[in-house]
A tleap script that builds the chain and sets N, CA, C and O, in Angstrom:
source leaprc.protein.ff14SB
mol = sequence {
  NMET THR VAL PHE SER ARG ASP THR LYS ALA
  ALA ILE LEU ALA ALA LEU HIE LEU LYS THR
  GLU ARG VAL ASP VAL PRO GLU TRP GLY ASP
  GLY VAL THR VAL ILE VAL SER GLU MET SER
  GLY VAL ALA ARG ASP ALA PHE TYR ALA LYS
  LYS GLU VAL GLY LYS VAL SER ILE SER GLU
  SER GLN ALA ASP LEU LEU ILE ALA THR VAL
  VAL ASP GLU SER GLY ALA LEU VAL LEU ASP
  GLU SER ASP ILE ALA ALA LEU ARG ALA GLN
  SER GLY MET ALA LEU ASP ARG LEU VAL ALA
  VAL ALA VAL ARG ILE ASN GLY MET ALA PRO
  SER ALA VAL ASP GLU ALA ALA LYS ASN SER
  ASP ALA ALA ARG SER GLY ASP SER GLY SER
  SER PHE PRO ALA THR SER ALA SER CGLN
}
set mol.1.N position { 8.859 131.560 5.638 }
set mol.1.CA position { 9.507 132.643 4.645 }
set mol.1.C position { 10.662 133.142 5.403 }
set mol.1.O position { 10.610 133.547 6.564 }
set mol.2.N position { 11.994 133.067 4.461 }
set mol.2.CA position { 12.925 133.396 5.224 }
set mol.2.C position { 13.050 134.870 4.786 }
set mol.2.O position { 12.821 135.365 3.683 }
set mol.3.N position { 13.468 135.440 5.921 }
set mol.3.CA position { 13.631 137.019 5.776 }
set mol.3.C position { 15.319 137.244 5.465 }
set mol.3.O position { 15.835 136.771 6.478 }
set mol.4.N position { 16.243 137.648 4.722 }
set mol.4.CA position { 17.483 137.978 4.825 }
set mol.4.C position { 17.686 139.021 6.165 }
set mol.4.O position { 17.057 140.029 6.486 }
set mol.5.N position { 18.538 138.512 6.634 }
set mol.5.CA position { 18.963 139.339 8.393 }
set mol.5.C position { 20.393 139.204 8.284 }
set mol.5.O position { 21.067 138.744 7.363 }
set mol.6.N position { 20.739 139.703 9.424 }
set mol.6.CA position { 22.306 139.336 9.896 }
set mol.6.C position { 22.435 137.722 9.974 }
set mol.6.O position { 23.459 137.223 9.507 }
set mol.7.N position { 21.457 136.892 10.537 }
set mol.7.CA position { 21.299 135.448 11.218 }
set mol.7.C position { 21.276 134.706 9.594 }
set mol.7.O position { 21.802 133.594 9.551 }
set mol.8.N position { 20.762 135.196 8.409 }
set mol.8.CA position { 20.682 134.526 7.259 }
set mol.8.C position { 21.707 134.503 6.191 }
set mol.8.O position { 22.036 133.527 5.517 }
set mol.9.N position { 22.159 135.690 6.131 }
set mol.9.CA position { 22.863 136.507 5.311 }
set mol.9.C position { 24.085 135.612 4.761 }
set mol.9.O position { 24.281 135.768 3.556 }
set mol.10.N position { 24.779 134.878 5.288 }
set mol.10.CA position { 25.912 133.779 5.244 }
set mol.10.C position { 25.371 132.863 4.319 }
set mol.10.O position { 25.945 132.557 3.274 }
set mol.11.N position { 23.841 132.243 4.822 }
set mol.11.CA position { 23.517 130.834 4.580 }
set mol.11.C position { 23.175 131.166 2.956 }
set mol.11.O position { 23.400 130.312 2.098 }
set mol.12.N position { 22.676 132.330 2.660 }
set mol.12.CA position { 21.688 133.069 1.646 }
set mol.12.C position { 23.139 133.404 0.715 }
set mol.12.O position { 23.344 132.800 -0.337 }
set mol.13.N position { 23.952 134.281 1.169 }
set mol.13.CA position { 25.188 134.849 0.116 }
set mol.13.C position { 26.028 133.247 -0.839 }
set mol.13.O position { 26.499 132.941 -1.934 }
set mol.14.N position { 25.767 132.702 0.447 }
set mol.14.CA position { 26.719 131.158 0.106 }
set mol.14.C position { 26.073 130.466 -0.734 }
set mol.14.O position { 26.638 129.434 -1.096 }
set mol.15.N position { 25.295 130.639 -1.071 }
set mol.15.CA position { 24.262 129.679 -2.130 }
set mol.15.C position { 23.925 130.719 -3.563 }
set mol.15.O position { 23.475 131.849 -3.753 }
set mol.16.N position { 24.418 129.636 -4.352 }
set mol.16.CA position { 24.118 130.785 -6.144 }
set mol.16.C position { 22.584 130.648 -6.262 }
set mol.16.O position { 21.947 129.668 -5.877 }
set mol.17.N position { 22.037 131.833 -6.884 }
set mol.17.CA position { 20.824 131.829 -7.047 }
set mol.17.C position { 20.645 132.284 -8.461 }
set mol.17.O position { 19.903 133.225 -8.742 }
set mol.18.N position { 21.347 131.593 -9.372 }
set mol.18.CA position { 21.374 132.076 -10.884 }
set mol.18.C position { 20.046 131.392 -11.915 }
set mol.18.O position { 20.022 130.172 -12.079 }
set mol.19.N position { 19.337 131.982 -12.350 }
set mol.19.CA position { 18.161 131.616 -13.145 }
set mol.19.C position { 19.191 130.529 -14.677 }
set mol.19.O position { 20.082 131.000 -15.385 }
set mol.20.N position { 18.775 129.446 -14.722 }
set mol.20.CA position { 19.223 129.140 -15.818 }
set mol.20.C position { 18.008 128.214 -16.728 }
set mol.20.O position { 16.930 127.881 -16.236 }
set mol.21.N position { 18.401 127.921 -18.011 }
set mol.21.CA position { 17.245 127.639 -19.172 }
set mol.21.C position { 18.103 126.666 -20.104 }
set mol.21.O position { 19.181 126.939 -20.630 }
set mol.22.N position { 17.363 125.429 -20.195 }
set mol.22.CA position { 17.871 124.563 -21.128 }
set mol.22.C position { 17.314 124.796 -22.784 }
set mol.22.O position { 16.093 124.848 -22.935 }
set mol.23.N position { 17.957 124.897 -23.669 }
set mol.23.CA position { 17.842 125.390 -25.165 }
set mol.23.C position { 18.003 124.233 -25.951 }
set mol.23.O position { 19.118 123.746 -26.136 }
set mol.24.N position { 17.208 123.866 -26.320 }
set mol.24.CA position { 17.531 122.356 -27.591 }
set mol.24.C position { 18.666 122.914 -28.883 }
set mol.24.O position { 18.419 123.967 -29.471 }
set mol.25.N position { 19.731 122.202 -29.180 }
set mol.25.CA position { 20.217 123.062 -30.391 }
set mol.25.C position { 20.698 121.638 -31.359 }
set mol.25.O position { 21.733 120.973 -31.398 }
set mol.26.N position { 19.286 121.563 -32.145 }
set mol.26.CA position { 19.401 120.731 -33.202 }
set mol.26.C position { 20.308 120.968 -34.285 }
set mol.26.O position { 20.135 120.225 -35.251 }
set mol.27.N position { 21.190 121.773 -34.370 }
set mol.27.CA position { 21.834 122.027 -35.277 }
set mol.27.C position { 23.620 121.585 -35.033 }
set mol.27.O position { 24.559 121.528 -35.827 }
set mol.28.N position { 23.524 121.358 -33.726 }
set mol.28.CA position { 24.997 121.004 -32.899 }
set mol.28.C position { 24.819 119.242 -32.768 }
set mol.28.O position { 25.554 118.557 -32.058 }
set mol.29.N position { 23.582 118.645 -33.688 }
set mol.29.CA position { 23.456 117.035 -33.049 }
set mol.29.C position { 22.116 116.749 -32.426 }
set mol.29.O position { 21.535 117.513 -31.655 }
set mol.30.N position { 21.766 115.809 -32.753 }
set mol.30.CA position { 20.598 114.870 -32.533 }
set mol.30.C position { 20.290 115.330 -31.085 }
set mol.30.O position { 21.371 115.042 -30.573 }
set mol.31.N position { 19.573 115.831 -30.116 }
set mol.31.CA position { 19.147 115.495 -28.812 }
set mol.31.C position { 20.070 116.465 -27.996 }
set mol.31.O position { 19.920 116.535 -26.776 }
set mol.32.N position { 21.241 117.388 -28.786 }
set mol.32.CA position { 22.117 118.176 -28.196 }
set mol.32.C position { 21.103 119.221 -27.173 }
set mol.32.O position { 19.986 119.510 -27.603 }
set mol.33.N position { 21.550 119.756 -25.826 }
set mol.33.CA position { 20.697 120.491 -25.254 }
set mol.33.C position { 22.144 121.482 -24.721 }
set mol.33.O position { 23.193 120.884 -24.480 }
set mol.34.N position { 22.058 123.181 -24.559 }
set mol.34.CA position { 22.725 123.325 -23.894 }
set mol.34.C position { 21.906 124.206 -22.916 }
set mol.34.O position { 20.775 124.594 -23.208 }
set mol.35.N position { 22.677 124.586 -21.438 }
set mol.35.CA position { 21.922 124.934 -20.433 }
set mol.35.C position { 22.535 126.544 -20.540 }
set mol.35.O position { 23.752 126.728 -20.513 }
set mol.36.N position { 21.682 127.547 -20.648 }
set mol.36.CA position { 22.199 128.777 -20.528 }
set mol.36.C position { 21.850 129.347 -19.208 }
set mol.36.O position { 20.721 129.070 -18.804 }
set mol.37.N position { 22.780 130.270 -18.274 }
set mol.37.CA position { 22.743 130.964 -17.053 }
set mol.37.C position { 22.719 132.120 -17.415 }
set mol.37.O position { 23.140 132.629 -18.455 }
set mol.38.N position { 22.067 132.687 -16.290 }
set mol.38.CA position { 22.147 134.112 -15.791 }
set mol.38.C position { 24.004 134.050 -15.488 }
set mol.38.O position { 24.756 133.086 -15.346 }
set mol.39.N position { 24.223 135.328 -15.479 }
set mol.39.CA position { 25.445 135.711 -15.186 }
set mol.39.C position { 25.620 136.278 -13.567 }
set mol.39.O position { 24.888 137.142 -13.082 }
set mol.40.N position { 26.484 135.761 -13.011 }
set mol.40.CA position { 27.040 136.841 -11.597 }
set mol.40.C position { 27.238 138.330 -11.739 }
set mol.40.O position { 27.719 138.702 -12.809 }
set mol.41.N position { 27.005 139.055 -11.019 }
set mol.41.CA position { 27.371 140.175 -10.999 }
set mol.41.C position { 29.112 140.332 -11.303 }
set mol.41.O position { 29.355 141.306 -12.015 }
set mol.42.N position { 29.982 139.765 -11.001 }
set mol.42.CA position { 31.443 139.658 -11.686 }
set mol.42.C position { 31.357 139.223 -12.930 }
set mol.42.O position { 32.124 139.751 -13.735 }
set mol.43.N position { 30.523 138.281 -13.367 }
set mol.43.CA position { 30.904 137.941 -14.726 }
set mol.43.C position { 30.114 139.042 -15.642 }
set mol.43.O position { 30.528 139.285 -16.776 }
set mol.44.N position { 29.121 139.608 -15.185 }
set mol.44.CA position { 28.464 140.523 -16.159 }
set mol.44.C position { 29.777 141.859 -16.316 }
set mol.44.O position { 30.088 142.387 -17.384 }
set mol.45.N position { 30.279 142.125 -15.192 }
set mol.45.CA position { 31.198 142.965 -15.356 }
set mol.45.C position { 32.676 143.146 -16.476 }
set mol.45.O position { 33.086 144.052 -17.201 }
set mol.46.N position { 33.201 141.601 -16.097 }
set mol.46.CA position { 33.885 140.852 -16.877 }
set mol.46.C position { 33.606 141.268 -18.781 }
set mol.46.O position { 34.390 141.636 -19.655 }
set mol.47.N position { 31.760 140.911 -18.785 }
set mol.47.CA position { 31.501 140.697 -20.134 }
set mol.47.C position { 31.464 141.940 -20.596 }
set mol.47.O position { 31.768 142.171 -21.766 }
set mol.48.N position { 30.953 143.255 -19.441 }
set mol.48.CA position { 31.111 144.612 -20.572 }
set mol.48.C position { 32.096 145.076 -20.397 }
set mol.48.O position { 32.181 146.132 -21.024 }
set mol.49.N position { 33.048 144.822 -19.785 }
set mol.49.CA position { 34.557 145.287 -19.585 }
set mol.49.C position { 34.802 145.508 -21.151 }
set mol.49.O position { 34.895 146.461 -21.925 }
set mol.50.N position { 34.866 143.872 -21.207 }
set mol.50.CA position { 35.582 143.267 -22.985 }
set mol.50.C position { 34.611 144.326 -23.819 }
set mol.50.O position { 35.260 145.035 -24.587 }
set mol.51.N position { 33.744 144.473 -23.817 }
set mol.51.CA position { 32.708 145.223 -24.930 }
set mol.51.C position { 33.018 146.591 -24.770 }
set mol.51.O position { 32.254 147.324 -25.398 }
set mol.52.N position { 33.877 147.148 -24.142 }
set mol.52.CA position { 34.204 148.709 -23.838 }
set mol.52.C position { 35.956 148.788 -24.737 }
set mol.52.O position { 36.497 149.812 -25.155 }
set mol.53.N position { 36.316 147.833 -24.784 }
set mol.53.CA position { 37.584 147.443 -25.300 }
set mol.53.C position { 37.536 148.497 -27.034 }
set mol.53.O position { 38.267 149.426 -27.377 }
set mol.54.N position { 36.617 147.977 -27.622 }
set mol.54.CA position { 36.193 148.139 -28.998 }
set mol.54.C position { 35.534 147.416 -29.909 }
set mol.54.O position { 34.859 146.481 -29.476 }
set mol.55.N position { 35.564 147.659 -31.346 }
set mol.55.CA position { 34.099 147.020 -31.878 }
set mol.55.C position { 34.543 145.617 -32.122 }
set mol.55.O position { 35.652 145.166 -32.408 }
set mol.56.N position { 33.466 145.084 -31.947 }
set mol.56.CA position { 33.702 143.113 -32.472 }
set mol.56.C position { 32.960 142.842 -33.643 }
set mol.56.O position { 32.054 143.548 -34.086 }
set mol.57.N position { 33.275 142.058 -34.001 }
set mol.57.CA position { 31.997 141.371 -35.186 }
set mol.57.C position { 30.831 141.005 -34.638 }
set mol.57.O position { 30.839 141.586 -33.553 }
set mol.58.N position { 29.589 140.252 -34.740 }
set mol.58.CA position { 28.411 140.217 -34.132 }
set mol.58.C position { 28.736 138.577 -33.426 }
set mol.58.O position { 28.590 138.272 -32.243 }
set mol.59.N position { 29.148 137.797 -34.404 }
set mol.59.CA position { 29.310 136.245 -33.850 }
set mol.59.C position { 30.549 136.582 -32.839 }
set mol.59.O position { 30.708 135.574 -32.151 }
set mol.60.N position { 31.250 137.333 -32.565 }
set mol.60.CA position { 32.497 137.442 -31.579 }
set mol.60.C position { 31.929 137.768 -30.384 }
set mol.60.O position { 32.303 137.172 -29.374 }
set mol.61.N position { 31.049 138.651 -30.320 }
set mol.61.CA position { 30.453 139.281 -29.220 }
set mol.61.C position { 29.177 138.356 -28.979 }
set mol.61.O position { 28.756 138.322 -27.823 }
set mol.62.N position { 28.521 137.606 -29.943 }
set mol.62.CA position { 27.547 136.275 -29.538 }
set mol.62.C position { 28.590 135.231 -28.757 }
set mol.62.O position { 28.339 134.913 -27.594 }
set mol.63.N position { 29.762 134.713 -29.435 }
set mol.63.CA position { 30.181 133.824 -28.386 }
set mol.63.C position { 30.971 134.428 -27.133 }
set mol.63.O position { 31.450 133.524 -26.448 }
set mol.64.N position { 31.268 135.862 -26.591 }
set mol.64.CA position { 31.966 136.159 -25.576 }
set mol.64.C position { 30.303 135.750 -24.886 }
set mol.64.O position { 30.203 135.093 -23.850 }
set mol.65.N position { 29.368 136.146 -25.482 }
set mol.65.CA position { 28.441 136.306 -24.255 }
set mol.65.C position { 27.918 134.652 -23.814 }
set mol.65.O position { 27.492 134.280 -22.721 }
set mol.66.N position { 28.113 133.870 -25.035 }
set mol.66.CA position { 27.976 132.237 -24.779 }
set mol.66.C position { 28.858 131.706 -23.829 }
set mol.66.O position { 28.517 130.824 -23.042 }
set mol.67.N position { 30.355 132.371 -23.879 }
set mol.67.CA position { 31.531 132.233 -23.072 }
set mol.67.C position { 30.860 132.340 -21.434 }
set mol.67.O position { 30.922 131.438 -20.599 }
set mol.68.N position { 30.302 133.515 -21.272 }
set mol.68.CA position { 30.017 133.906 -20.103 }
set mol.68.C position { 28.699 133.229 -19.306 }
set mol.68.O position { 28.424 133.344 -18.112 }
set mol.69.N position { 27.871 132.384 -20.488 }
set mol.69.CA position { 26.734 131.909 -20.177 }
set mol.69.C position { 26.370 130.699 -20.132 }
set mol.69.O position { 25.394 130.360 -19.462 }
set mol.70.N position { 27.019 129.932 -20.764 }
set mol.70.CA position { 26.670 128.137 -20.988 }
set mol.70.C position { 27.426 127.970 -19.746 }
set mol.70.O position { 28.299 128.671 -19.233 }
set mol.71.N position { 27.024 127.162 -19.483 }
set mol.71.CA position { 27.336 126.278 -17.834 }
set mol.71.C position { 26.889 124.451 -18.436 }
set mol.71.O position { 26.200 124.115 -19.400 }
set mol.72.N position { 27.652 123.547 -17.349 }
set mol.72.CA position { 27.078 122.333 -17.328 }
set mol.72.C position { 25.954 122.145 -16.100 }
set mol.72.O position { 25.997 122.966 -15.183 }
set mol.73.N position { 24.979 121.114 -16.064 }
set mol.73.CA position { 24.303 120.954 -15.016 }
set mol.73.C position { 25.045 121.299 -13.544 }
set mol.73.O position { 24.259 121.366 -12.599 }
set mol.74.N position { 26.165 121.478 -13.304 }
set mol.74.CA position { 26.556 121.512 -11.762 }
set mol.74.C position { 26.601 123.410 -11.891 }
set mol.74.O position { 26.648 124.053 -10.842 }
set mol.75.N position { 26.580 124.103 -13.187 }
set mol.75.CA position { 26.689 125.326 -13.019 }
set mol.75.C position { 27.816 126.173 -13.135 }
set mol.75.O position { 27.990 127.372 -12.916 }
set mol.76.N position { 28.974 124.695 -13.775 }
set mol.76.CA position { 30.020 125.678 -14.387 }
set mol.76.C position { 30.338 126.046 -15.336 }
set mol.76.O position { 29.536 125.609 -16.160 }
set mol.77.N position { 31.206 126.739 -15.895 }
set mol.77.CA position { 30.937 127.657 -17.203 }
set mol.77.C position { 31.655 126.653 -17.891 }
set mol.77.O position { 32.631 126.152 -17.333 }
set mol.78.N position { 31.265 126.228 -19.193 }
set mol.78.CA position { 31.667 125.087 -20.136 }
set mol.78.C position { 32.738 125.759 -20.962 }
set mol.78.O position { 33.759 125.074 -21.016 }
set mol.79.N position { 32.810 127.003 -21.679 }
set mol.79.CA position { 33.218 127.533 -22.699 }
set mol.79.C position { 34.462 128.438 -21.949 }
set mol.79.O position { 34.529 128.851 -20.792 }
set mol.80.N position { 35.548 128.593 -23.243 }
set mol.80.CA position { 36.513 129.626 -22.571 }
set mol.80.C position { 36.693 130.294 -23.679 }
set mol.80.O position { 36.025 130.099 -24.695 }
set mol.81.N position { 37.799 131.310 -23.552 }
set mol.81.CA position { 38.449 132.225 -24.466 }
set mol.81.C position { 39.352 131.234 -25.669 }
set mol.81.O position { 39.909 131.884 -26.553 }
set mol.82.N position { 39.498 129.724 -25.709 }
set mol.82.CA position { 39.711 129.092 -26.758 }
set mol.82.C position { 38.608 128.645 -27.669 }
set mol.82.O position { 38.876 128.197 -28.785 }
set mol.83.N position { 37.306 128.755 -27.210 }
set mol.83.CA position { 36.577 128.019 -28.068 }
set mol.83.C position { 35.697 129.221 -29.245 }
set mol.83.O position { 34.871 128.912 -30.103 }
set mol.84.N position { 36.316 130.883 -28.846 }
set mol.84.CA position { 35.491 131.719 -29.856 }
set mol.84.C position { 35.512 131.198 -31.189 }
set mol.84.O position { 34.501 130.707 -31.691 }
set mol.85.N position { 36.861 131.295 -31.930 }
set mol.85.CA position { 36.898 130.790 -33.424 }
set mol.85.C position { 35.941 129.363 -33.957 }
set mol.85.O position { 35.753 129.031 -35.127 }
set mol.86.N position { 35.432 128.679 -32.728 }
set mol.86.CA position { 34.813 127.404 -33.306 }
set mol.86.C position { 33.563 127.639 -32.973 }
set mol.86.O position { 32.622 127.091 -33.547 }
set mol.87.N position { 33.413 128.582 -31.894 }
set mol.87.CA position { 31.630 129.084 -31.775 }
set mol.87.C position { 30.985 129.984 -32.930 }
set mol.87.O position { 29.793 130.161 -33.181 }
set mol.88.N position { 32.184 130.528 -33.594 }
set mol.88.CA position { 31.753 131.687 -34.494 }
set mol.88.C position { 31.579 130.962 -35.555 }
set mol.88.O position { 30.655 131.406 -36.236 }
set mol.89.N position { 32.191 129.812 -36.095 }
set mol.89.CA position { 31.959 129.073 -37.206 }
set mol.89.C position { 30.422 128.273 -37.030 }
set mol.89.O position { 29.708 128.016 -37.999 }
set mol.90.N position { 30.107 127.975 -35.771 }
set mol.90.CA position { 28.787 127.252 -35.764 }
set mol.90.C position { 27.569 128.254 -36.511 }
set mol.90.O position { 27.723 129.472 -36.593 }
set mol.91.N position { 26.124 127.413 -37.131 }
set mol.91.CA position { 25.498 127.908 -37.238 }
set mol.91.C position { 24.740 129.157 -36.831 }
set mol.91.O position { 24.183 129.019 -35.742 }
set mol.92.N position { 24.555 130.412 -37.443 }
set mol.92.CA position { 23.953 131.487 -36.901 }
set mol.92.C position { 22.521 131.536 -36.110 }
set mol.92.O position { 22.189 132.087 -35.060 }
set mol.93.N position { 21.789 130.701 -37.083 }
set mol.93.CA position { 20.638 129.846 -36.391 }
set mol.93.C position { 20.467 129.733 -34.794 }
set mol.93.O position { 19.766 130.130 -33.864 }
set mol.94.N position { 21.468 129.005 -35.070 }
set mol.94.CA position { 21.824 128.522 -33.588 }
set mol.94.C position { 22.581 129.652 -32.587 }
set mol.94.O position { 21.975 129.919 -31.549 }
set mol.95.N position { 23.363 130.066 -32.737 }
set mol.95.CA position { 23.925 130.988 -32.094 }
set mol.95.C position { 22.585 132.475 -31.755 }
set mol.95.O position { 22.864 133.281 -30.866 }
set mol.96.N position { 22.012 132.545 -32.096 }
set mol.96.CA position { 20.682 133.463 -32.333 }
set mol.96.C position { 20.075 132.740 -31.286 }
set mol.96.O position { 19.862 133.370 -30.250 }
set mol.97.N position { 19.849 131.912 -31.319 }
set mol.97.CA position { 18.514 130.709 -30.340 }
set mol.97.C position { 19.457 131.188 -28.867 }
set mol.97.O position { 19.117 132.057 -28.064 }
set mol.98.N position { 20.133 130.730 -28.837 }
set mol.98.CA position { 21.230 130.679 -27.374 }
set mol.98.C position { 21.389 132.007 -27.170 }
set mol.98.O position { 20.934 132.290 -26.061 }
set mol.99.N position { 21.883 133.075 -27.804 }
set mol.99.CA position { 21.922 134.569 -27.325 }
set mol.99.C position { 20.719 135.138 -26.726 }
set mol.99.O position { 20.641 135.715 -25.641 }
set mol.100.N position { 19.556 134.844 -27.781 }
set mol.100.CA position { 18.647 135.190 -27.342 }
set mol.100.C position { 18.085 134.839 -25.810 }
set mol.100.O position { 17.589 135.624 -25.003 }
set mol.101.N position { 18.225 133.989 -25.727 }
set mol.101.CA position { 17.740 133.134 -24.263 }
set mol.101.C position { 18.983 134.172 -23.505 }
set mol.101.O position { 18.557 135.191 -22.961 }
set mol.102.N position { 20.196 133.964 -23.480 }
set mol.102.CA position { 21.100 134.516 -22.803 }
set mol.102.C position { 20.764 135.943 -22.064 }
set mol.102.O position { 20.688 136.300 -20.888 }
set mol.103.N position { 20.576 136.684 -23.543 }
set mol.103.CA position { 19.847 138.119 -23.220 }
set mol.103.C position { 18.904 138.304 -22.558 }
set mol.103.O position { 18.943 139.233 -21.752 }
set mol.104.N position { 17.720 137.482 -22.667 }
set mol.104.CA position { 16.281 137.793 -21.947 }
set mol.104.C position { 16.653 137.259 -20.423 }
set mol.104.O position { 16.154 137.810 -19.442 }
set mol.105.N position { 17.646 136.048 -20.290 }
set mol.105.CA position { 17.514 136.035 -18.831 }
set mol.105.C position { 18.372 136.759 -18.017 }
set mol.105.O position { 18.515 136.548 -16.812 }
set mol.106.N position { 19.053 137.772 -18.787 }
set mol.106.CA position { 20.448 138.465 -17.610 }
set mol.106.C position { 19.659 139.904 -18.283 }
set mol.106.O position { 20.377 140.856 -18.586 }
set mol.107.N position { 18.293 139.980 -18.469 }
set mol.107.CA position { 18.178 141.209 -18.626 }
set mol.107.C position { 18.908 142.196 -19.311 }
set mol.107.O position { 19.143 143.272 -18.761 }
set mol.108.N position { 19.302 141.942 -20.478 }
set mol.108.CA position { 19.858 142.648 -21.285 }
set mol.108.C position { 19.537 143.331 -22.818 }
set mol.108.O position { 20.222 143.896 -23.670 }
set mol.109.N position { 17.959 142.917 -22.664 }
set mol.109.CA position { 17.183 143.469 -24.156 }
set mol.109.C position { 17.501 144.819 -23.849 }
set mol.109.O position { 17.768 145.311 -22.753 }
set mol.110.N position { 17.438 145.328 -24.925 }
set mol.110.CA position { 17.618 147.125 -24.919 }
set mol.110.C position { 16.272 147.729 -24.122 }
set mol.110.O position { 16.346 148.634 -23.290 }
set mol.111.N position { 15.386 147.256 -24.409 }
set mol.111.CA position { 14.265 147.622 -23.085 }
set mol.111.C position { 14.634 147.285 -21.689 }
set mol.111.O position { 14.202 148.151 -20.928 }
set mol.112.N position { 15.285 146.326 -21.068 }
set mol.112.CA position { 15.763 146.305 -20.048 }
set mol.112.C position { 17.083 147.231 -19.896 }
set mol.112.O position { 17.506 147.790 -18.884 }
set mol.113.N position { 17.423 147.225 -20.759 }
set mol.113.CA position { 19.073 148.197 -20.356 }
set mol.113.C position { 18.148 149.415 -20.189 }
set mol.113.O position { 18.291 149.924 -19.077 }
set mol.114.N position { 17.420 149.910 -20.814 }
set mol.114.CA position { 16.781 151.654 -20.724 }
set mol.114.C position { 16.362 151.715 -19.041 }
set mol.114.O position { 16.671 152.559 -18.200 }
set mol.115.N position { 15.757 150.804 -18.947 }
set mol.115.CA position { 15.112 150.879 -17.582 }
set mol.115.C position { 16.142 151.072 -16.671 }
set mol.115.O position { 16.273 152.057 -15.944 }
set mol.116.N position { 17.093 149.801 -16.751 }
set mol.116.CA position { 17.783 150.230 -15.561 }
set mol.116.C position { 18.879 151.203 -15.490 }
set mol.116.O position { 19.376 151.485 -14.401 }
set mol.117.N position { 19.393 151.871 -16.876 }
set mol.117.CA position { 19.721 152.750 -16.735 }
set mol.117.C position { 18.710 154.531 -16.214 }
set mol.117.O position { 19.213 155.602 -15.874 }
set mol.118.N position { 17.549 154.241 -16.330 }
set mol.118.CA position { 16.733 155.035 -15.681 }
set mol.118.C position { 16.718 154.922 -14.448 }
set mol.118.O position { 16.910 155.913 -13.744 }
set mol.119.N position { 16.490 153.705 -13.922 }
set mol.119.CA position { 16.615 153.757 -12.153 }
set mol.119.C position { 17.916 153.952 -11.652 }
set mol.119.O position { 18.125 154.392 -10.521 }
set mol.120.N position { 18.829 153.629 -12.479 }
set mol.120.CA position { 20.510 153.697 -11.804 }
set mol.120.C position { 20.852 155.499 -11.839 }
set mol.120.O position { 21.629 156.081 -11.081 }
set mol.121.N position { 19.973 156.163 -13.009 }
set mol.121.CA position { 19.966 157.818 -12.817 }
set mol.121.C position { 19.211 158.240 -11.708 }
set mol.121.O position { 19.770 158.878 -10.816 }
set mol.122.N position { 17.866 157.932 -11.638 }
set mol.122.CA position { 16.798 158.042 -10.377 }
set mol.122.C position { 17.640 157.791 -9.078 }
set mol.122.O position { 17.399 158.533 -8.126 }
set mol.123.N position { 18.823 156.604 -8.906 }
set mol.123.CA position { 19.309 156.385 -7.624 }
set mol.123.C position { 20.103 157.413 -7.312 }
set mol.123.O position { 20.100 158.078 -6.276 }
set mol.124.N position { 21.054 157.551 -8.633 }
set mol.124.CA position { 22.007 159.111 -8.683 }
set mol.124.C position { 21.397 160.230 -7.852 }
set mol.124.O position { 21.801 160.641 -6.764 }
set mol.125.N position { 20.301 160.670 -8.595 }
set mol.125.CA position { 19.692 161.642 -8.426 }
set mol.125.C position { 19.119 161.806 -6.990 }
set mol.125.O position { 18.957 162.888 -6.427 }
set mol.126.N position { 18.906 160.880 -6.604 }
set mol.126.CA position { 18.269 160.432 -5.327 }
set mol.126.C position { 17.044 160.230 -5.029 }
set mol.126.O position { 16.650 159.919 -3.905 }
set mol.127.N position { 16.097 160.447 -6.372 }
set mol.127.CA position { 15.210 160.097 -6.780 }
set mol.127.C position { 14.808 158.641 -6.381 }
set mol.127.O position { 15.804 157.923 -6.471 }
set mol.128.N position { 13.875 158.057 -6.035 }
set mol.128.CA position { 13.514 156.704 -5.763 }
set mol.128.C position { 13.233 156.258 -7.157 }
set mol.128.O position { 13.893 155.310 -7.584 }
set mol.129.N position { 12.144 156.939 -8.087 }
set mol.129.CA position { 11.739 156.347 -8.947 }
set mol.129.C position { 10.483 155.788 -8.517 }
set mol.129.O position { 9.921 155.050 -9.327 }
set mol.130.N position { 9.957 155.981 -7.460 }
set mol.130.CA position { 8.616 155.823 -7.521 }
set mol.130.C position { 7.657 157.189 -6.844 }
set mol.130.O position { 8.121 158.196 -6.311 }
set mol.131.N position { 6.577 156.938 -7.005 }
set mol.131.CA position { 5.369 158.212 -6.778 }
set mol.131.C position { 5.778 158.423 -5.390 }
set mol.131.O position { 5.686 159.617 -5.105 }
set mol.132.N position { 6.226 157.649 -4.356 }
set mol.132.CA position { 6.192 157.855 -2.908 }
set mol.132.C position { 7.197 158.679 -2.314 }
set mol.132.O position { 8.371 158.359 -2.503 }
set mol.133.N position { 6.946 159.627 -1.669 }
set mol.133.CA position { 8.064 160.618 -1.269 }
set mol.133.C position { 8.693 159.827 -0.530 }
set mol.133.O position { 8.054 158.918 -0.001 }
set mol.134.N position { 10.542 159.986 -0.214 }
set mol.134.CA position { 11.332 160.010 0.339 }
set mol.134.C position { 11.031 160.070 1.810 }
set mol.134.O position { 10.480 161.079 2.250 }
set mol.135.N position { 11.336 159.106 2.581 }
set mol.135.CA position { 11.405 158.778 3.887 }
set mol.135.C position { 11.516 159.998 4.617 }
set mol.135.O position { 10.589 160.466 5.278 }
set mol.136.N position { 12.755 160.566 4.489 }
set mol.136.CA position { 13.293 162.174 5.070 }
set mol.136.C position { 12.498 162.903 4.583 }
set mol.136.O position { 12.050 163.574 5.512 }
set mol.137.N position { 11.862 163.299 3.321 }
set mol.137.CA position { 11.053 164.218 2.961 }
set mol.137.C position { 9.589 164.143 3.911 }
set mol.137.O position { 9.107 165.176 4.377 }
set mol.138.N position { 9.115 163.125 4.074 }
set mol.138.CA position { 7.541 163.205 4.626 }
set mol.138.C position { 7.586 163.367 6.098 }
set mol.138.O position { 6.588 163.489 6.809 }
set mol.139.N position { 9.263 163.356 6.651 }
set mol.139.CA position { 9.076 163.682 8.454 }
set mol.139.C position { 8.947 165.016 8.350 }
set mol.139.O position { 8.791 165.702 9.360 }
savepdb mol mol.pdb
quit
């Protein structure tokens, strides 16, 4: 087992550790598979920053998420802003299937978002979120 330390951090941080999942999309042709990836922290920041700009349609929001998560076999993003109109014109069933995977592997489901917010609030208040006393409080 490798322990994250000063000696191992460079190698660990240099490698990408993003989950991916292959999704069959028969609406796009026989045998078409799309690889959906977990977003990096930077990609997630950019995705959420765009959401703060204003209201967008469901299909535009779905297209934005797919732009941030659809990758090729090497892990490189496949889609960009120029693909939004073409994505929005695709089958809603296909978009829903891809987005469901992107939401799940990125922990973006409402329950996961609520849990992250609770944990974030606990961290800001100094509460560890666990039933164990803080180290300084137990000394």
